[in-house]
All heavy atoms as TSV, in Angstrom:
chain	resi	resn	atom	element	x	y	z
A	1	MET	N	N	-9.977	23.745	122.106
A	1	MET	CA	C	-9.681	24.488	120.896
A	1	MET	C	C	-8.926	25.754	121.277
A	1	MET	O	O	-9.309	26.464	122.183
A	1	MET	CB	C	-10.991	24.816	120.197
A	1	MET	CG	C	-10.814	25.417	118.847
A	1	MET	SD	S	-10.514	24.088	117.697
A	1	MET	CE	C	-10.449	24.992	116.213
A	2	ASN	N	N	-7.856	26.035	120.566
A	2	ASN	CA	C	-7.073	27.242	120.843
A	2	ASN	C	C	-7.707	28.452	120.176
A	2	ASN	O	O	-8.225	28.366	119.076
A	2	ASN	CB	C	-5.648	27.074	120.324
A	2	ASN	CG	C	-4.884	26.047	121.113
A	2	ASN	OD1	O	-5.166	25.844	122.279
A	2	ASN	ND2	N	-3.931	25.398	120.492
A	3	ASP	N	N	-7.614	29.604	120.841
A	3	ASP	CA	C	-8.145	30.847	120.284
A	3	ASP	C	C	-7.125	31.585	119.437
A	3	ASP	O	O	-7.466	32.486	118.691
A	3	ASP	CB	C	-8.620	31.768	121.405
A	3	ASP	CG	C	-9.845	31.195	122.091
A	3	ASP	OD1	O	-10.582	30.439	121.449
A	3	ASP	OD2	O	-10.038	31.495	123.283
A	4	TRP	N	N	-5.842	31.223	119.557
A	4	TRP	CA	C	-4.811	31.926	118.801
A	4	TRP	C	C	-4.642	31.290	117.431
A	4	TRP	O	O	-4.951	30.155	117.189
A	4	TRP	CB	C	-3.491	31.934	119.574
A	4	TRP	CG	C	-3.021	30.580	119.993
A	4	TRP	CD1	C	-3.395	29.883	121.097
A	4	TRP	CD2	C	-2.102	29.741	119.301
A	4	TRP	NE1	N	-2.772	28.676	121.136
A	4	TRP	CE2	C	-1.963	28.556	120.038
A	4	TRP	CE3	C	-1.385	29.881	118.122
A	4	TRP	CZ2	C	-1.136	27.529	119.646
A	4	TRP	CZ3	C	-0.553	28.842	117.738
A	4	TRP	CH2	C	-0.438	27.688	118.494
A	5	VAL	N	N	-4.115	32.085	116.516
A	5	VAL	CA	C	-3.952	31.641	115.134
A	5	VAL	C	C	-2.537	31.121	114.947
A	5	VAL	O	O	-1.566	31.755	115.333
A	5	VAL	CB	C	-4.209	32.805	114.154
A	5	VAL	CG1	C	-3.948	32.377	112.730
A	5	VAL	CG2	C	-5.620	33.324	114.313
A	6	ASP	N	N	-2.426	29.953	114.339
A	6	ASP	CA	C	-1.133	29.363	114.029
A	6	ASP	C	C	-0.988	29.334	112.515
A	6	ASP	O	O	-1.790	28.735	111.817
A	6	ASP	CB	C	-1.060	27.950	114.611
A	6	ASP	CG	C	0.298	27.311	114.380
A	6	ASP	OD1	O	1.231	28.024	113.970
A	6	ASP	OD2	O	0.412	26.099	114.610
A	7	ASP	N	N	0.047	30.004	111.978
A	7	ASP	CA	C	0.219	30.106	110.539
A	7	ASP	C	C	0.532	28.761	109.890
A	7	ASP	O	O	0.319	28.588	108.697
A	7	ASP	CB	C	1.351	31.078	110.200
A	7	ASP	CG	C	0.974	32.511	110.539
A	7	ASP	OD1	O	-0.224	32.783	110.632
A	7	ASP	OD2	O	1.883	33.340	110.699
A	8	THR	N	N	1.071	27.798	110.649
A	8	THR	CA	C	1.428	26.520	110.052
A	8	THR	C	C	0.218	25.610	109.891
A	8	THR	O	O	0.253	24.684	109.098
A	8	THR	CB	C	2.487	25.782	110.904
A	8	THR	OG1	O	1.958	25.575	112.204
A	8	THR	CG2	C	3.763	26.595	110.984
A	9	ALA	N	N	-0.840	25.867	110.633
A	9	ALA	CA	C	-2.019	25.007	110.563
A	9	ALA	C	C	-2.950	25.488	109.444
A	9	ALA	O	O	-3.120	26.671	109.235
A	9	ALA	CB	C	-2.763	25.011	111.883
A	10	ARG	N	N	-3.502	24.549	108.728
A	10	ARG	CA	C	-4.502	24.891	107.721
A	10	ARG	C	C	-5.818	25.152	108.431
A	10	ARG	O	O	-6.047	24.665	109.538
A	10	ARG	CB	C	-4.652	23.719	106.744
A	10	ARG	CG	C	-3.401	23.489	105.945
A	10	ARG	CD	C	-3.626	22.355	104.949
A	10	ARG	NE	N	-2.359	21.910	104.450
A	10	ARG	CZ	C	-1.724	20.827	104.861
A	10	ARG	NH1	N	-2.259	20.049	105.768
A	10	ARG	NH2	N	-0.561	20.499	104.365
A	11	PRO	N	N	-6.703	25.925	107.821
A	11	PRO	CA	C	-7.993	26.193	108.473
A	11	PRO	C	C	-8.728	24.893	108.801
A	11	PRO	O	O	-8.846	24.010	107.961
A	11	PRO	CB	C	-8.751	27.004	107.424
A	11	PRO	CG	C	-7.704	27.603	106.575
A	11	PRO	CD	C	-6.558	26.621	106.565
A	12	GLY	N	N	-9.163	24.789	110.013
A	12	GLY	CA	C	-9.896	23.605	110.452
A	12	GLY	C	C	-9.004	22.446	110.858
A	12	GLY	O	O	-9.497	21.402	111.269
A	13	GLU	N	N	-7.693	22.598	110.751
A	13	GLU	CA	C	-6.776	21.517	111.094
A	13	GLU	C	C	-6.244	21.734	112.504
A	13	GLU	O	O	-5.853	22.842	112.859
A	13	GLU	CB	C	-5.612	21.521	110.105
A	13	GLU	CG	C	-4.584	20.462	110.374
A	13	GLU	CD	C	-3.420	20.561	109.397
A	13	GLU	OE1	O	-3.055	21.667	109.006
A	13	GLU	OE2	O	-2.888	19.507	109.057
A	14	PRO	N	N	-6.218	20.695	113.301
A	14	PRO	CA	C	-5.657	20.848	114.650
A	14	PRO	C	C	-4.172	21.214	114.577
A	14	PRO	O	O	-3.467	20.805	113.650
A	14	PRO	CB	C	-5.827	19.474	115.278
A	14	PRO	CG	C	-6.812	18.756	114.435
A	14	PRO	CD	C	-6.749	19.366	113.068
A	15	VAL	N	N	-3.714	21.999	115.514
A	15	VAL	CA	C	-2.335	22.462	115.501
A	15	VAL	C	C	-1.368	21.292	115.595
A	15	VAL	O	O	-0.348	21.260	114.912
A	15	VAL	CB	C	-2.106	23.468	116.652
A	15	VAL	CG1	C	-0.645	23.862	116.741
A	15	VAL	CG2	C	-2.969	24.686	116.455
A	16	ASN	N	N	-1.691	20.291	116.412
A	16	ASN	CA	C	-0.765	19.161	116.554
A	16	ASN	C	C	-0.621	18.395	115.240
A	16	ASN	O	O	0.419	17.814	114.969
A	16	ASN	CB	C	-1.186	18.231	117.686
A	16	ASN	CG	C	-2.533	17.586	117.447
A	16	ASN	OD1	O	-3.256	17.958	116.517
A	16	ASN	ND2	N	-2.879	16.631	118.286
A	17	GLN	N	N	-1.632	18.378	114.396
A	17	GLN	CA	C	-1.531	17.731	113.090
A	17	GLN	C	C	-0.565	18.496	112.192
A	17	GLN	O	O	0.198	17.894	111.446
A	17	GLN	CB	C	-2.910	17.647	112.424
A	17	GLN	CG	C	-2.900	16.967	111.066
A	17	GLN	CD	C	-2.541	15.500	111.138
A	17	GLN	OE1	O	-2.747	14.853	112.162
A	17	GLN	NE2	N	-1.986	14.989	110.078
A	18	ALA	N	N	-0.593	19.820	112.257
A	18	ALA	CA	C	0.317	20.635	111.455
A	18	ALA	C	C	1.760	20.433	111.889
A	18	ALA	O	O	2.673	20.535	111.073
A	18	ALA	CB	C	-0.056	22.114	111.565
A	19	VAL	N	N	1.974	20.135	113.153
A	19	VAL	CA	C	3.328	19.868	113.648
A	19	VAL	C	C	3.751	18.450	113.278
A	19	VAL	O	O	4.907	18.208	112.943
A	19	VAL	CB	C	3.387	20.087	115.174
A	19	VAL	CG1	C	4.704	19.616	115.744
A	19	VAL	CG2	C	3.136	21.541	115.494
A	20	ARG	N	N	2.825	17.521	113.305
A	20	ARG	CA	C	3.125	16.115	113.038
A	20	ARG	C	C	3.428	15.855	111.560
A	20	ARG	O	O	4.233	15.001	111.229
A	20	ARG	CB	C	1.952	15.264	113.490
A	20	ARG	CG	C	2.340	13.838	113.777
A	20	ARG	CD	C	1.195	13.007	114.307
A	20	ARG	NE	N	0.432	13.686	115.344
A	20	ARG	CZ	C	-0.876	13.635	115.447
A	20	ARG	NH1	N	-1.580	12.949	114.579
A	20	ARG	NH2	N	-1.499	14.252	116.412
A	21	GLU	N	N	2.808	16.617	110.662
A	21	GLU	CA	C	2.960	16.360	109.235
A	21	GLU	C	C	4.402	16.499	108.741
A	21	GLU	O	O	4.887	15.621	108.037
A	21	GLU	CB	C	2.030	17.271	108.442
A	21	GLU	CG	C	1.954	16.930	106.982
A	21	GLU	CD	C	0.877	17.729	106.286
A	21	GLU	OE1	O	-0.158	18.025	106.908
A	21	GLU	OE2	O	1.106	18.058	105.125
A	22	PRO	N	N	5.132	17.582	109.071
A	22	PRO	CA	C	6.527	17.658	108.630
A	22	PRO	C	C	7.393	16.532	109.188
A	22	PRO	O	O	8.340	16.092	108.536
A	22	PRO	CB	C	7.003	19.015	109.132
A	22	PRO	CG	C	5.777	19.804	109.330
A	22	PRO	CD	C	4.701	18.817	109.686
A	23	ARG	N	N	7.064	16.068	110.385
A	23	ARG	CA	C	7.830	14.948	110.951
A	23	ARG	C	C	7.651	13.693	110.121
A	23	ARG	O	O	8.582	12.916	109.936
A	23	ARG	CB	C	7.393	14.690	112.389
A	23	ARG	CG	C	7.840	15.757	113.335
A	23	ARG	CD	C	7.447	15.410	114.745
A	23	ARG	NE	N	7.835	16.471	115.654
A	23	ARG	CZ	C	7.478	16.520	116.908
A	23	ARG	NH1	N	6.732	15.570	117.413
A	23	ARG	NH2	N	7.872	17.517	117.675
A	24	ARG	N	N	6.447	13.489	109.596
A	24	ARG	CA	C	6.206	12.329	108.739
A	24	ARG	C	C	7.021	12.422	107.459
A	24	ARG	O	O	7.567	11.429	106.982
A	24	ARG	CB	C	4.728	12.218	108.395
A	24	ARG	CG	C	3.877	11.780	109.541
A	24	ARG	CD	C	2.440	11.655	109.115
A	24	ARG	NE	N	1.594	11.324	110.239
A	24	ARG	CZ	C	0.297	11.450	110.244
A	24	ARG	NH1	N	-0.325	11.918	109.189
A	24	ARG	NH2	N	-0.403	11.128	111.305
A	25	VAL	N	N	7.080	13.615	106.891
A	25	VAL	CA	C	7.857	13.817	105.667
A	25	VAL	C	C	9.334	13.546	105.936
A	25	VAL	O	O	10.000	12.861	105.154
A	25	VAL	CB	C	7.642	15.233	105.115
A	25	VAL	CG1	C	8.569	15.507	103.949
A	25	VAL	CG2	C	6.196	15.445	104.711
A	26	LEU	N	N	9.849	14.078	107.040
A	26	LEU	CA	C	11.256	13.836	107.380
A	26	LEU	C	C	11.515	12.360	107.657
A	26	LEU	O	O	12.560	11.823	107.294
A	26	LEU	CB	C	11.665	14.688	108.571
A	26	LEU	CG	C	11.767	16.185	108.302
A	26	LEU	CD1	C	12.047	16.942	109.596
A	26	LEU	CD2	C	12.842	16.482	107.276
A	27	ALA	N	N	10.557	11.686	108.275
A	27	ALA	CA	C	10.702	10.258	108.530
A	27	ALA	C	C	10.728	9.478	107.226
A	27	ALA	O	O	11.503	8.531	107.074
A	27	ALA	CB	C	9.571	9.763	109.425
A	28	ALA	N	N	9.893	9.874	106.262
A	28	ALA	CA	C	9.891	9.201	104.964
A	28	ALA	C	C	11.217	9.431	104.234
A	28	ALA	O	O	11.764	8.507	103.624
A	28	ALA	CB	C	8.741	9.706	104.115
A	29	LEU	N	N	11.746	10.646	104.298
A	29	LEU	CA	C	13.044	10.916	103.676
A	29	LEU	C	C	14.144	10.102	104.339
A	29	LEU	O	O	15.034	9.578	103.658
A	29	LEU	CB	C	13.367	12.407	103.764
A	29	LEU	CG	C	12.550	13.309	102.846
A	29	LEU	CD1	C	12.809	14.773	103.187
A	29	LEU	CD2	C	12.872	13.044	101.385
A	30	ALA	N	N	14.102	9.991	105.655
A	30	ALA	CA	C	15.098	9.202	106.373
A	30	ALA	C	C	14.999	7.727	106.004
A	30	ALA	O	O	16.005	7.027	105.890
A	30	ALA	CB	C	14.938	9.381	107.879
A	31	ALA	N	N	13.775	7.251	105.765
A	31	ALA	CA	C	13.599	5.843	105.380
A	31	ALA	C	C	14.235	5.558	104.026
A	31	ALA	O	O	14.680	4.434	103.768
A	31	ALA	CB	C	12.107	5.501	105.345
A	32	PHE	N	N	14.279	6.559	103.160
A	32	PHE	CA	C	14.919	6.385	101.850
A	32	PHE	C	C	16.411	6.638	101.899
A	32	PHE	O	O	17.090	6.565	100.880
A	32	PHE	CB	C	14.279	7.304	100.809
A	32	PHE	CG	C	12.981	6.794	100.299
A	32	PHE	CD1	C	11.784	7.369	100.700
A	32	PHE	CD2	C	12.934	5.727	99.413
A	32	PHE	CE1	C	10.576	6.904	100.233
A	32	PHE	CE2	C	11.733	5.250	98.946
A	32	PHE	CZ	C	10.557	5.837	99.347
A	33	GLY	N	N	16.937	6.969	103.067
A	33	GLY	CA	C	18.377	7.159	103.221
A	33	GLY	C	C	18.850	8.581	102.981
A	33	GLY	O	O	20.045	8.802	102.797
A	34	THR	N	N	17.952	9.540	102.974
A	34	THR	CA	C	18.327	10.937	102.775
A	34	THR	C	C	18.975	11.460	104.039
A	34	THR	O	O	18.491	11.244	105.138
A	34	THR	CB	C	17.086	11.783	102.458
A	34	THR	OG1	O	16.417	11.205	101.349
A	34	THR	CG2	C	17.459	13.209	102.138
A	35	ARG	N	N	20.115	12.140	103.857
A	35	ARG	CA	C	20.776	12.738	105.016
A	35	ARG	C	C	19.946	13.897	105.543
A	35	ARG	O	O	19.208	14.547	104.793
A	35	ARG	CB	C	22.164	13.234	104.634
A	35	ARG	CG	C	23.097	12.102	104.274
A	35	ARG	CD	C	24.431	12.645	103.875
A	35	ARG	NE	N	24.249	13.522	102.701
A	35	ARG	CZ	C	25.238	14.119	102.071
A	35	ARG	NH1	N	26.464	13.978	102.484
A	35	ARG	NH2	N	24.989	14.886	101.012
A	36	ARG	N	N	20.080	14.201	106.814
A	36	ARG	CA	C	19.303	15.295	107.417
A	36	ARG	C	C	19.692	16.643	106.856
A	36	ARG	O	O	18.915	17.577	106.840
A	36	ARG	CB	C	19.515	15.312	108.934
A	36	ARG	CG	C	18.720	14.262	109.654
A	36	ARG	CD	C	18.711	14.591	111.116
A	36	ARG	NE	N	17.471	15.283	111.432
A	36	ARG	CZ	C	16.629	14.867	112.340
A	36	ARG	NH1	N	16.898	13.794	113.019
A	36	ARG	NH2	N	15.530	15.531	112.578
A	37	ARG	N	N	20.940	16.749	106.392
A	37	ARG	CA	C	21.417	18.015	105.859
A	37	ARG	C	C	20.739	18.389	104.551
A	37	ARG	O	O	20.601	19.566	104.238
A	37	ARG	CB	C	22.907	17.938	105.550
A	37	ARG	CG	C	23.794	17.933	106.715
A	37	ARG	CD	C	25.194	18.047	106.231
A	37	ARG	NE	N	25.634	16.764	105.675
A	37	ARG	CZ	C	26.881	16.426	105.552
A	37	ARG	NH1	N	27.816	17.272	105.901
A	37	ARG	NH2	N	27.213	15.269	105.068
A	38	THR	N	N	20.351	17.390	103.769
A	38	THR	CA	C	19.836	17.649	102.432
A	38	THR	C	C	18.586	18.544	102.443
A	38	THR	O	O	18.543	19.538	101.720
A	38	THR	CB	C	19.571	16.325	101.700
A	38	THR	OG1	O	20.778	15.562	101.700
A	38	THR	CG2	C	19.115	16.548	100.292
A	39	PRO	N	N	17.554	18.246	103.235
A	39	PRO	CA	C	16.411	19.160	103.264
A	39	PRO	C	C	16.772	20.547	103.810
A	39	PRO	O	O	16.232	21.562	103.356
A	39	PRO	CB	C	15.399	18.476	104.187
A	39	PRO	CG	C	15.826	17.066	104.269
A	39	PRO	CD	C	17.289	17.041	104.019
A	40	ALA	N	N	17.715	20.597	104.743
A	40	ALA	CA	C	18.127	21.892	105.300
A	40	ALA	C	C	18.796	22.745	104.222
A	40	ALA	O	O	18.517	23.933	104.089
A	40	ALA	CB	C	19.073	21.686	106.477
A	41	TRP	N	N	19.676	22.122	103.427
A	41	TRP	CA	C	20.312	22.859	102.331
A	41	TRP	C	C	19.275	23.290	101.297
A	41	TRP	O	O	19.363	24.373	100.716
A	41	TRP	CB	C	21.397	22.020	101.657
A	41	TRP	CG	C	22.698	22.086	102.382
A	41	TRP	CD1	C	23.272	21.088	103.115
A	41	TRP	CD2	C	23.585	23.195	102.472
A	41	TRP	NE1	N	24.449	21.517	103.657
A	41	TRP	CE2	C	24.672	22.803	103.269
A	41	TRP	CE3	C	23.547	24.485	101.957
A	41	TRP	CZ2	C	25.722	23.664	103.563
A	41	TRP	CZ3	C	24.603	25.341	102.240
A	41	TRP	CH2	C	25.671	24.922	103.039
A	42	SER	N	N	18.286	22.445	101.059
A	42	SER	CA	C	17.239	22.784	100.099
A	42	SER	C	C	16.472	24.033	100.543
A	42	SER	O	O	16.237	24.939	99.748
A	42	SER	CB	C	16.275	21.608	99.960
A	42	SER	OG	O	15.162	21.958	99.191
A	43	VAL	N	N	16.116	24.080	101.813
A	43	VAL	CA	C	15.398	25.250	102.335
A	43	VAL	C	C	16.286	26.486	102.276
A	43	VAL	O	O	15.839	27.569	101.899
A	43	VAL	CB	C	14.910	24.986	103.781
A	43	VAL	CG1	C	14.401	26.249	104.432
A	43	VAL	CG2	C	13.845	23.912	103.775
A	44	LEU	N	N	17.565	26.324	102.601
A	44	LEU	CA	C	18.500	27.443	102.557
A	44	LEU	C	C	18.583	28.009	101.142
A	44	LEU	O	O	18.483	29.221	100.939
A	44	LEU	CB	C	19.883	27.013	103.038
A	44	LEU	CG	C	20.960	28.078	102.932
A	44	LEU	CD1	C	20.689	29.201	103.916
A	44	LEU	CD2	C	22.325	27.470	103.171
A	45	TRP	N	N	18.756	27.141	100.153
A	45	TRP	CA	C	18.873	27.607	98.773
A	45	TRP	C	C	17.581	28.223	98.267
A	45	TRP	O	O	17.591	29.195	97.508
A	45	TRP	CB	C	19.300	26.481	97.846
A	45	TRP	CG	C	20.765	26.211	97.946
A	45	TRP	CD1	C	21.360	25.108	98.486
A	45	TRP	CD2	C	21.831	27.071	97.534
A	45	TRP	NE1	N	22.709	25.240	98.435
A	45	TRP	CE2	C	23.032	26.431	97.848
A	45	TRP	CE3	C	21.866	28.321	96.928
A	45	TRP	CZ2	C	24.269	26.999	97.578
A	45	TRP	CZ3	C	23.110	28.888	96.654
A	45	TRP	CH2	C	24.276	28.229	96.975
A	46	ARG	N	N	16.439	27.669	98.679
A	46	ARG	CA	C	15.165	28.235	98.235
A	46	ARG	C	C	14.925	29.614	98.806
A	46	ARG	O	O	14.173	30.410	98.243
A	46	ARG	CB	C	14.008	27.319	98.612
A	46	ARG	CG	C	13.907	26.103	97.717
A	46	ARG	CD	C	12.653	25.348	98.007
A	46	ARG	NE	N	12.622	24.945	99.405
A	46	ARG	CZ	C	11.623	24.326	99.975
A	46	ARG	NH1	N	10.542	24.044	99.287
A	46	ARG	NH2	N	11.667	23.969	101.247
A	47	THR	N	N	15.532	29.946	99.938
A	47	THR	CA	C	15.347	31.264	100.517
A	47	THR	C	C	16.525	32.184	100.205
A	47	THR	O	O	16.331	33.378	99.978
A	47	THR	CB	C	15.168	31.176	102.039
A	47	THR	OG1	O	16.280	30.497	102.603
A	47	THR	CG2	C	13.892	30.470	102.390
A	48	ALA	N	N	17.738	31.649	100.173
A	48	ALA	CA	C	18.925	32.484	99.987
A	48	ALA	C	C	19.004	33.064	98.579
A	48	ALA	O	O	19.371	34.238	98.412
A	48	ALA	CB	C	20.191	31.692	100.293
A	49	ILE	N	N	18.669	32.298	97.572
A	49	ILE	CA	C	18.794	32.788	96.197
A	49	ILE	C	C	17.836	33.957	95.939
A	49	ILE	O	O	18.285	35.006	95.461
A	49	ILE	CB	C	18.607	31.639	95.187
A	49	ILE	CG1	C	19.809	30.701	95.276
A	49	ILE	CG2	C	18.434	32.159	93.784
A	49	ILE	CD1	C	19.681	29.444	94.448
A	50	PRO	N	N	16.542	33.857	96.237
A	50	PRO	CA	C	15.675	35.026	96.013
A	50	PRO	C	C	16.055	36.248	96.850
A	50	PRO	O	O	15.978	37.384	96.373
A	50	PRO	CB	C	14.287	34.535	96.386
A	50	PRO	CG	C	14.347	33.069	96.314
A	50	PRO	CD	C	15.758	32.702	96.633
A	51	VAL	N	N	16.483	36.032	98.080
A	51	VAL	CA	C	16.886	37.155	98.931
A	51	VAL	C	C	18.116	37.839	98.344
A	51	VAL	O	O	18.183	39.067	98.253
A	51	VAL	CB	C	17.138	36.688	100.384
A	51	VAL	CG1	C	17.847	37.764	101.195
A	51	VAL	CG2	C	15.833	36.295	101.034
A	52	THR	N	N	19.094	37.058	97.921
A	52	THR	CA	C	20.318	37.612	97.342
A	52	THR	C	C	20.006	38.380	96.061
A	52	THR	O	O	20.514	39.488	95.851
A	52	THR	CB	C	21.336	36.488	97.060
A	52	THR	OG1	O	21.589	35.789	98.282
A	52	THR	CG2	C	22.636	37.033	96.521
A	53	LEU	N	N	19.175	37.798	95.197
A	53	LEU	CA	C	18.796	38.510	93.970
A	53	LEU	C	C	18.038	39.795	94.274
A	53	LEU	O	O	18.269	40.829	93.638
A	53	LEU	CB	C	17.952	37.597	93.081
A	53	LEU	CG	C	18.685	36.431	92.417
A	53	LEU	CD1	C	17.695	35.544	91.673
A	53	LEU	CD2	C	19.750	36.952	91.478
A	54	GLY	N	N	17.147	39.754	95.237
A	54	GLY	CA	C	16.393	40.944	95.612
A	54	GLY	C	C	17.291	42.047	96.148
A	54	GLY	O	O	17.128	43.219	95.793
A	55	ILE	N	N	18.244	41.671	96.991
A	55	ILE	CA	C	19.167	42.674	97.526
A	55	ILE	C	C	20.032	43.251	96.413
A	55	ILE	O	O	20.258	44.471	96.348
A	55	ILE	CB	C	20.029	42.070	98.654
A	55	ILE	CG1	C	19.164	41.804	99.881
A	55	ILE	CG2	C	21.200	42.975	99.004
A	55	ILE	CD1	C	19.862	41.058	100.994
A	56	ALA	N	N	20.511	42.399	95.506
A	56	ALA	CA	C	21.339	42.877	94.392
A	56	ALA	C	C	20.544	43.852	93.507
A	56	ALA	O	O	21.070	44.899	93.105
A	56	ALA	CB	C	21.845	41.694	93.569
A	57	LEU	N	N	19.292	43.507	93.209
A	57	LEU	CA	C	18.460	44.411	92.405
A	57	LEU	C	C	18.194	45.726	93.140
A	57	LEU	O	O	18.216	46.805	92.534
A	57	LEU	CB	C	17.145	43.738	92.051
A	57	LEU	CG	C	17.214	42.667	90.965
A	57	LEU	CD1	C	15.877	41.939	90.862
A	57	LEU	CD2	C	17.569	43.305	89.639
A	58	ALA	N	N	17.931	45.648	94.430
A	58	ALA	CA	C	17.657	46.853	95.207
A	58	ALA	C	C	18.882	47.756	95.274
A	58	ALA	O	O	18.780	48.977	95.113
A	58	ALA	CB	C	17.197	46.476	96.614
A	59	VAL	N	N	20.045	47.165	95.504
A	59	VAL	CA	C	21.278	47.960	95.575
A	59	VAL	C	C	21.577	48.569	94.212
A	59	VAL	O	O	21.901	49.752	94.099
A	59	VAL	CB	C	22.463	47.109	96.076
A	59	VAL	CG1	C	23.790	47.809	95.878
A	59	VAL	CG2	C	22.269	46.762	97.546
A	60	GLY	N	N	21.453	47.753	93.162
A	60	GLY	CA	C	21.699	48.268	91.810
A	60	GLY	C	C	20.734	49.385	91.447
A	60	GLY	O	O	21.130	50.416	90.892
A	61	GLY	N	N	19.465	49.190	91.751
A	61	GLY	CA	C	18.482	50.233	91.477
A	61	GLY	C	C	18.715	51.480	92.302
A	61	GLY	O	O	18.581	52.602	91.802
A	62	GLY	N	N	19.065	51.298	93.554
A	62	GLY	CA	C	19.354	52.453	94.411
A	62	GLY	C	C	20.561	53.232	93.943
A	62	GLY	O	O	20.558	54.472	93.923
A	63	LEU	N	N	21.607	52.533	93.540
A	63	LEU	CA	C	22.797	53.220	93.026
A	63	LEU	C	C	22.477	53.912	91.703
A	63	LEU	O	O	22.956	55.036	91.454
A	63	LEU	CB	C	23.942	52.222	92.827
A	63	LEU	CG	C	24.568	51.668	94.103
A	63	LEU	CD1	C	25.589	50.582	93.770
A	63	LEU	CD2	C	25.221	52.786	94.895
A	64	GLY	N	N	21.653	53.265	90.872
A	64	GLY	CA	C	21.278	53.885	89.608
A	64	GLY	C	C	20.455	55.142	89.809
A	64	GLY	O	O	20.652	56.163	89.145
A	65	LEU	N	N	19.508	55.093	90.743
A	65	LEU	CA	C	18.699	56.281	91.019
A	65	LEU	C	C	19.504	57.381	91.718
A	65	LEU	O	O	19.286	58.576	91.490
A	65	LEU	CB	C	17.493	55.902	91.881
A	65	LEU	CG	C	16.398	55.085	91.180
A	65	LEU	CD1	C	15.376	54.628	92.205
A	65	LEU	CD2	C	15.744	55.923	90.094
A	66	GLY	N	N	20.435	56.980	92.545
A	66	GLY	CA	C	21.255	57.959	93.278
A	66	GLY	C	C	22.260	58.653	92.382
A	66	GLY	O	O	22.656	59.789	92.627
A	67	ALA	N	N	22.690	57.986	91.321
A	67	ALA	CA	C	23.678	58.560	90.423
A	67	ALA	C	C	23.065	59.585	89.489
A	67	ALA	O	O	23.758	60.448	88.958
A	67	ALA	CB	C	24.347	57.459	89.612
A	68	SER	N	N	21.766	59.501	89.263
A	68	SER	CA	C	21.152	60.420	88.289
A	68	SER	C	C	20.663	61.706	88.897
A	68	SER	O	O	20.794	62.054	89.976
A	68	SER	CB	C	19.984	59.755	87.581
A	68	SER	OG	O	19.016	59.312	88.506
């Protein structure tokens, strides 16, 4: 048993199971003919859109507060 904490593992779940699970999902997607790029683009869009909106709001708010 490892003493260090792994954020990808659920409590009580072995670390190797947490690593194996995403591979199963990718294997299932590949079995249906999904290109490897598709999940990568999905992750990019799920992170890029909120980050871009947050930066735009922060810059807009900062400029608004700085102008007054």
